N, C-alpha and C positions, 0 to 999 in steps of 0.2 A: 446170222449166216457167216460164213466164211469161205474162202476160196481154197480148194484142195490142192494137192500136188499136181492134179490132171488139169488144173485151171478153171474148174467148176465150182458153183457156189454149193455149199452143204448148210444143212441146219445145224445149228449148235446145240449142246445138250442144255437140259433145263437148268442144270446148277450154273452153268457158264452164261446163261442168259439172265440170271439173277432172281429165279423164282422156284429154283429146286430145293429139296429138303436140305441141302447144305449151304443154302443162301445165307449170307450174313451182310449187314450194312457195313461198309468200311468206314474207317474212322477218317474225319476231316483233318485238314493241314494243322500243324501244331499253332498254338497261339503265339503271336508276336511278343518278344521281351521288350522292355523298356531300352531305351538307347544307352543308358549308362550300364546295363547289364551286359549288352553286346560288347562293351569295351572290355578287353582284358588287361592284365598287368602289363605285358609286353608292348601294348600300345600306350600305355602311360609312360613307360620308360623311354620308349622311341620318342614320344613327343617332347617329354623333359629333355633328352637328349638333342633332339633338333633346335629346341629353344635355346639351350646352353650355347650349342655350337653358333647358332646366329648371334647372340649376345657376344660372344668371344670374337667372332668376325668384326662385328661392329666396333668393338673396343680396339681390336687390332688395326682397323682402319682409322679411327679417330685418334687413339693414343700414338705419340711419337716413339714407337718401340724401335725404330731404326736408328734413331738419334740417341737413345738411351744408353747405347755402348759407345757413343762417341766421346772425345774429350769434353770435360767439364765445362759449362757455359760460364762466360765472364761478361758482367754487364757493363764493360769499359772498352773505351776505343781510344788508343794513343796515336797521336799525330807526330811523325817524324820529319825532321828537316832532310835537306838533301844529304848532309852529312851523317844522318842517323841519330841525331839528337832529339829526344822528345821536346817538342814545343807546346803541346796541349793535350791534356786528357780529360775525356768526358765519362762520366758514369761513376760507377763504384770503384773502391780501390780493393783490387784482387791480385794476388801475386802467384808465385809457383806452387804448384800442388805439394802436399807433403807424402812421404813413404812411411808407412807403418814400421818398416824395418829400420828406419832411422830414428825413431821417436823413442824416448824413454817409455818403459812400459806403463808407467803411471798417467802419461797423457791419455792414451786410447782408453784404458782403464776408467779414468774420470768420466768420459762421456758415455761409455757403455754402462757404468753404474747408476748415472742419474737419468739417462734417456731411454735405455733398452736392456735391461739386466739379462734378458734371455736372448739377446742378439745372436751369440753362437750356437743356439739351438733351434730356433724356428725357421721356417721356410719363407720367410718375407713378411708375414702377418702374424699377429698374436691374437688368437681368439679370446684369450683370457683378458687381454688388456682391452680389446674391443668391447667385451662384455662390462667390464668394470667402468669403461667410459661411458657406456650407454646408461648404466644404471645410475652414475653421478649425474649424468646430463638430465636424465628424466626427474631426479630429485631437485636439480636446480632450475627446471623449467626452460631449458635452452642449452645450446652447445658451450659447454664450459671446458671440456676436455676432449682430446682427440684420439688417445689410444693408439697413436701410430708407432710403428717401429722404426728404428733408424732407417731401414730399407725404404719404408713408405714415406719417410721424411725426404730422403735423396730424391725419390720419385717426384714428390711434390714441389721442392724448391728448384729443382734442375729442369723439369720437362713439363710441369703442369701449371695452369692458372691457380690464382689463389681463391677461386670461388668455392663455396661450399654447397655442393649439390651431390645428389646420389649418382649422377653420371661421372662427376670428377672423381667421386670416391671409388667407384667401380674401376676407372682408368687407372687410378693409383694403385689399386691392389694388383691389377693385371701387369703394370710396369714392375711391381715389386717382385712378383713371380718371375718375370723375365730376367730381372737383374740377378735374382738368386740362382737362376738356372745358367747364366753365362759368367758370371763374376764369382771370384772367391769372397769369402767374408772379409779378408784384409782389403781387397780392392773396393768392395762397397764401403768400407769405414773410411779409406782414403779419399774416396770421391766425396763422401759426406763431410769430412773434416775440411776439405779444401774448398767447399762451396757453401757452407752454412753461414748465415748472418750473424755478426757479432757487434752491431751497433757501430755509430760513428762513421756509417757509409763504408764499412770494412767487410769484406767477405772473404772467408776462408781463414783457417788457422794461421798461416804463415802472416797474412796482413794483420791479424788481430795481435798476435804476440809480439810483432816487431812495433806495431802502433801503440800499445798499451804498456809494454814492458821493455821495448827496445832490445829484445833478445830474439833469436830464431827459435822457431818451435822444437827444434832439437834440444835446446838448453833449458826448457821450461822447468820450474821447480813444481813440487807437488801442489803447493798453494796456489800458485799461478795457474796451473792447469785445472784446478778445481775452480777458480774463479770464472775462468773461460767457459767451461762446461756448464757452469750454473747460469751463465748469460743466455744460453740458447732458448731457455724457455720464454723469456721477454727481453731481448737484446736491447730495445731502445730504453726501456726502463731500468734495466740493470746494468747499463754501461757504467763502469767505474769512474769514468771521467764526468758523469752526471750525478751519480749516486754511489759514491763508493761505499757508504755504510751497508746499503742493501746488497751490494755485489759481494762484500766480504761475508755477510750473513748467508747468502745463498752458497757461496763457497763452502762454508761449514756444513750445509746440508749436504753436499756433494760429498766431502770428506767422511761424513757419518755414513752415507750409503757405501762408500768403498769399504769402511771398516765391517759393516754388515755383511757385505759380500765376500770378505775374506781377500780383498784386493789391496788392502793397507792394514798393517798391524797397529795396535794401540802404541806400541812403542815409536813408531814412525810418526803417529799422530802427534805424541807429546813433543818431538823433537821439531816440529814444523815451525817455521817462521812466518809471520803475516805477509801477503803478497804485497808488494809496495809498487805503486805506479811510477813509471818512467817513460812518459808519453814522449815519442819520437818528434823532432822538430818537423814542421810541416813541409811537406814535400814541395820542392821548388817548381815543378812542373804547373803552369796554371790550367785551371780549368776552362778558361775561356780567353781567346783574344779576337782581334778584328778578322784576322786571317783564318784562325780557326772556325769562327762562326759561318764565314763565307764558304769554306771548302768542306764543312762537316757533312752535309746531306750527300755530296758525292763521295765522301769517304766512308760513310756508312753504307752506302750502297756497294762500294768496291769491297769492304770488308764482309759484308754478308755474302757477297758473290763468291769470294774466294774461300771464306772460312765456314759458309753456311750458317752463320749465326753462332757458332760454337768456338770455343777457345778465346784466350786473350787476343784482342785484335790489335794489330799495330799497322798502320798505313803510312806510307812514304808520301810526302808531298814534295811540291817544287820549291818550297821555301829555303833560302839559303840564310842560315843562322846568322852568318857574318853581315850580311847586308841588311838583315832585320835590326840587329843590334845597331848598326850605323844609322839606319833610318830613325830609330827610336831617339838615339843621342842627338841627331840634328834637328828634329823639331823640338825637343826640349831646350836646345840652346838657342833657338830662332828668335826669342823674344816677342812671342806671340801676343802678349797681354791677355786680353779677354776673348780674342779671336780663336776660331777653331781652326783646324788643319787636317788636310788628308793627304796622303801621298802613296802612290803605286809605282812599283818598279817591277818591270818584266823584261824577259829575252824577246828579241825580235820575232820568235815563234810563239809567243803568248804564254810562256810559263812564268807566272807570277813569282818573283823572289823576294820581294818585301811588300808589306802593307801596313799602312797607319791610317786608320779610321776615324782618329779624334786625339785630343791631348790625353785623355785618361779613359781608358775602357771601364775601370771600376765606377767611374761617375756616370759615364755615359757610353753604353755598348752599341749605341746607334752607329752604323758604319757609314760615314761620309764620303768613302771612296766608292762603294757599290750601291748605297741606297738612296743617297740624295742626289735629287735632280736639280741643278742649279745651272744658271745661265754661264755658258763657256765663254762668253765675250769674243775677244779677237781670235782665240785658239781655233774658233769654228771657221775662220778665213781660210783654213787649209781646204776645205771642200769647195769653196768659191774659186780659189786659184787653180785647184785641180781640175775643177769643171772648165775653167777658161782654158787650160792647157789642152784638155780633151777637144775643145772647140777649135783647134789649130791656131790658138794664140801662141805668141812667143814671149819669153821672159823679158826681151828687149823691146817689145811693142810699147807704144806710148799709151798712157792712160791720163785722164784729166783728173787733177786733184783740185777741183774747184766746187764752190758751193753748188748744191744740188737741191731740188725739190721735187717730190714725187706726190702729187695730190695735195694733201694737207699736212704730209710730213717732210720734215727737212733734216736728214741726218747731218751731223756736224762732226768735225775733227776736234781733238783735244785743243782747247784754248782758242778754238776758231781760227787755228792756223792752216793755210792752204799753201800748196807749193807750186801750183800750175800745172805744166805737163810733166809727167814722171814716167819712167819705165814701169812695167808691170812689177818687175823683181824689186825696184825700189820702194814701190807703193807698199808692198807686202813687208819690207824691212822697217819701214817707219810706221806701218799700221795704219795707213790712211783709211778712214771710214768711208768717205766719199768714193774713194776709187773701188774699194770692195762693193759697194752698193752698185756702182755704175757696171762692174763686170758682172755681178749676179744678174742685172736687168739685161745685160747684151746677150749672155749665154742661155738665160731662163733660169727660173728658180726651180724647176722640175729637174733641171740638169744638176743643179747644186744638191738637191735632195737625193738625187740618184748617186751622186758620188759620196755623200755621207752613208747611204745604205751599204754601198759596195764595201766600204771600208768598216762596217761594222757596227754603225749606230742603229739602235733598234727604238729609241725613245721616240714618241710622237714629235713630229717637225711640222710647225704652221708655215707654210710656204708663202708669207707675205715678205715685202721688200725688206723689212728689219731682221729677217732670219739671216742675212749675210752678216750681221754684226752678232751673232750668237745669242738671240733673244729666246730660244726654245730651250727649255730645261733638258739636261743630259746628265749621265753619270761621269765622274772622273775615270772610271774604269773604260767606260765605252770610249772616251777621247783619247785616253792613253793607247788603247788597242788600235785605234785609227793611225795613230803616229807610228805605232809599231809597223803598221802595213808599209808605211813609206820606207822605214828602215829595213824591213824585209825584202822590199821589192815585190812584194805578192799581196793579195788580199783574198778574203778577209783573214784577220788574225783572231783566232778564239783564245780569249784569256782563260786560263785554266790553273788550277792548284794542285792537280794530280798528272803524273805523266801518263800518257795513253798506255793501257796495257799492252803486252807483247803480241803481235799478230804473226800469222804464217807469211812468208814472202810474197806468196800469191795474193793474200788479201792486201798488203801494203801497196803491191803494184795496182791492183784493182782500185784502191781508194785514191791513189795519186792520179790515176787516168780518168776516173769517173767524178769523183768529189774532191780533187785537189784544188789548191788556190789558183787563182787567176793572177796574170802579170799584166802590168800597165807599162807601157814605154814611156809615159810621162812621169814616172815616179822618180827618175834620175834628175829630172829637171826641177822638180818639186822639192826633192832632198836639197839641191844646190841653192835654191832660193831660201829654204829654211836656215841654211848655213849663213846666208847673207844677214838674216834677223840678228843672229848672234855675233856676227863679226863686226857689223857697223849699224845695226839697227836697235830696236827696242830691247832686244835680248842680251846686250852686251854683259850685263851683270852675271850672266850664266856661263861665260866663256871659260874654258879650260885649255891646258896646254895641248890636249888631244881635240881633234875636231869634234864640235858639237853642233848640233841642228836643232831648231825648236822655234816655238812661237809664244809670244806673251799673251794675255787676255785679261780685261778688265771690263766687268759689266757697268751698265748704268748707275751712276752715282757710287761708283766704288763698292758695290755690294760684294763682288766676288773678285778675286784677283787669282790669276793662274800662270803657271809656265809648265809647258809640256815640251819636252825635248828627248834627244837620244844621242847616244855615241855609237860605235860600231856594233857593240853588243849589248847595250842596255837602254832601254826605254823608260823614261821617268816622267810621271805626271805630279804636279804640285798644286793644290788648291788651298786658298786660305780665305775665310769668311765668317760670318756671325750666323748662329743657328736661327735667329730671329729675321734674317735677312736685312739687318740694318747696316747702313754704311760703314765702311771701314775707315774712313778718314782718307788720310793721304796714302794707303797701302795700294800699290799697282802691281800687276803682273810682272813689270820689269824691276820691280824692287824686291820685296820679301820673298815672294815664290821663287824668283829667279835665283836668289842668293841661297835659299833652302835647296833647290836643285844642284846648284854649283856645290855646296858643302857636301851632301850627300854623295853626287857622283863622283866627286874627287875623291873620296874614301873608297867608293866602290871599285874604281878603275885604277886607283893607285896613281892618280894625276894630281896636278895642282891647278889653282886658279891661274888664268892667263894674265900676263902683264896687261896694263892699261892699252885698249887698241888704239887705232888711228881715230881721228874725229869722226864723228858720226857723219851720214849723208848730209851734204849742205845743199841747199837750194841753189841752182845754177844762177849765175848773173842773168839779170833781165834788162835787155836794152830798149829803151824807148826813145825814138827820134835821135839817137845817138848822145842824148843827154842824160840818161837816167842809167845808173849803174846799181844793179841789185846783188847782194850776196851776204852771207853771214858765216861765220865759223865758229867751232866750239873747240876749247882745249880741256881734255881732262887733267886735272892736277892730281897726280898720284900721291896716295897717301892720306890725303884730305877728304876725299869723298865728295869732290865738287867738280863742277864743269865751269869753265871760264868762257862765256859767250862774248863776243864781240859785234856789234852792229853800228851802222852809220846811217843817220837820217838827216833831214833838213836841219834838226836842232841841234845836232852835234854828235859825238861819237859816244855810244853807250857801251858800257861793261856790265854785263849781268852775271851774277853768280848764282848758279842752281846747284841743287844736290844732284850728283850724278847718279847713274844707274847702279853703280856701286853703293850707293847710300851713305849715310853717317853723318849728314849735314843737320837733319833736324834735332831738336833737343831730345827726342825720345828715341834716338838711335837710328833714324833715318829709314823710311820705308817707301821712298819713291819722291817724286816731285811735290813741290809744295802746292796746295790748292791754288786755283787760278786768283781767288780774290786777295790771297796773301802775297805771293810772289816773293822773290829774293831780293837781295840788296842792289840797288842800281847806283852806279857812280857816272856822274856826268862830266864830260870833258868838253873842251872849246869845240865849237861847231866846225865841220869840214867846209872845203870850197862849197859854193852855191851850186855848182853844177853836179854834185855828186849826192844821190839819194840811194837808199836801201830799204827794202822792205824788213819790218821788225822780225828778229829771230824767233820762231816758235819756242814755246817752253820745251825743255828737255824732259825726257823721262817717256814713259808708256802712255800712248793716247787713250784715255778712257773713252769707251764705245759711247757715240753720242746718240745712238738709236734710241727711240722710245721704247717702253715695254710692249710686248704682244697687245696687250689690252688697250694700249694707248694709241696704237697705230689707226 
């Protein structure tokens, strides 16, 4: 049935109902085809295209295409002094790039003939070369031949790792296409010749030609060019400095290839003379120094940030070549014997201008200025006295220089000499151990540690009573930076070997207001007290005709001897000791280290050593019942390196001769006072009146710290 136009149901004809004479059974749906039949050629093409585009996109992300058009990478970093002089070079020897237009034609022809004879015709890869290499590798059972074009070699040596994987090979091909699209053939060849390895740690044609033949690449002969081109296959094995015969034989192969490709005539071949080596003298720039080792990590980071890792890198440091030479000369002339030495010189703002980390870098690259943590001895008293000043003590306040016991520990002055009541500034000048311990106990060890931290000491500090005498190990660089804070009048001073990069004015203002240095009103008093050490105390051997401020230091048993001081614009720290921590004998901080400081600083500042100073601080007379007179005095004898001491006791008048802080009396050249058990010559004179009595004069020189080691406390 169906509904007609009037909306009524009508009977359908029999044929339409499916049982009339014209009825036929309709055919069913067509059978389903297999899935591979449903795919057509266009789908296959589209799929392959999408896959290819995905692969190209992956390669574009992982391959350094953006860097492939930048300047050629140089695996070297040259450090420059403030004056612009090279002071150290790390990495390979690579020099200025070459230009094809400046080279004789036979030079690029030699490389093209042996490395890539179809270089001028292909688009970056050679299918014939790849097929030939694959066939030979299959026969050899492994990778024996690469089949790479010069363009592919440039991509590999400049922008990719040396791993042999399918992914790396695909990246190499993509970069080769990229280079061919953006560079001319001559530009590609220039980059290749300027970057390829030639053995003996030389990279690039200019470095190789000057290294092996002492000529620029623009003047290479045919034989020389052929020998260099032949080396590229195996530069380490074919370097003529190692295997001249094989290098020469390989050069003949190159010349034969040039003749075969009509790049050289037989007549030219017959007129050739063998390439003779003329290796250039070794370049004077060292590959390593103590300063270079210290500053290198920061220099590499600076070079990478500025050059993005490409191009020959030169980084200017804070080192001043003149002062570095003066430092080296000073320590060589110091008469160190078997002892080691370290010296750090910096400006008050922390710029390190000279550094010596040992007597001989070639024998021992260990940097004793930055890596060794040794006991600083009395130089650590800087923090004790600064903490005392911060606690509202005055330099003229009295302090007892008398025997002291804390529990089972008893600090001692050098030679068991005690001076009774002294002022704080005089106690620092003569380096009284018991006075320093008393001050530390009075203000609190936490305040002493706080002062050390404020001035930049980061090494672990054990806050026991012996810390006041410098029994915790620190580096010379840390201590020198701490004294630089006193010189600068602000803290902390950050030692650095590179100048801070230029910053916008607003950033400099922000840094100075938020993270700038702090100031301490007590630094001026501390500076004045350090001046007293040099003028009339244990540091007189460091005195110059210009004002000098500093402190001597000698650790227990004379294992470490130091002097750290400064002038208006230079801070210098000197350490002398043995690497095995054995005693130095009679070397003390007021002797050899003070003289090294004096000799170096005199050259650095253009000054001269000061004339002998007035007598050192004498013990004031001590009156007992009006019948006892105490006192002693010492007269330095100019030019003889001795001090003449006069004392009076009940047995007579005693004249004692000791080596002065200037040194020179001991047979070995004079490194400070005699050991206590040896003493100097004594002259006995007739006894004085019976009512006169004087305490014995303490031995001259730097008081060795009497404190026990930390583990012995």
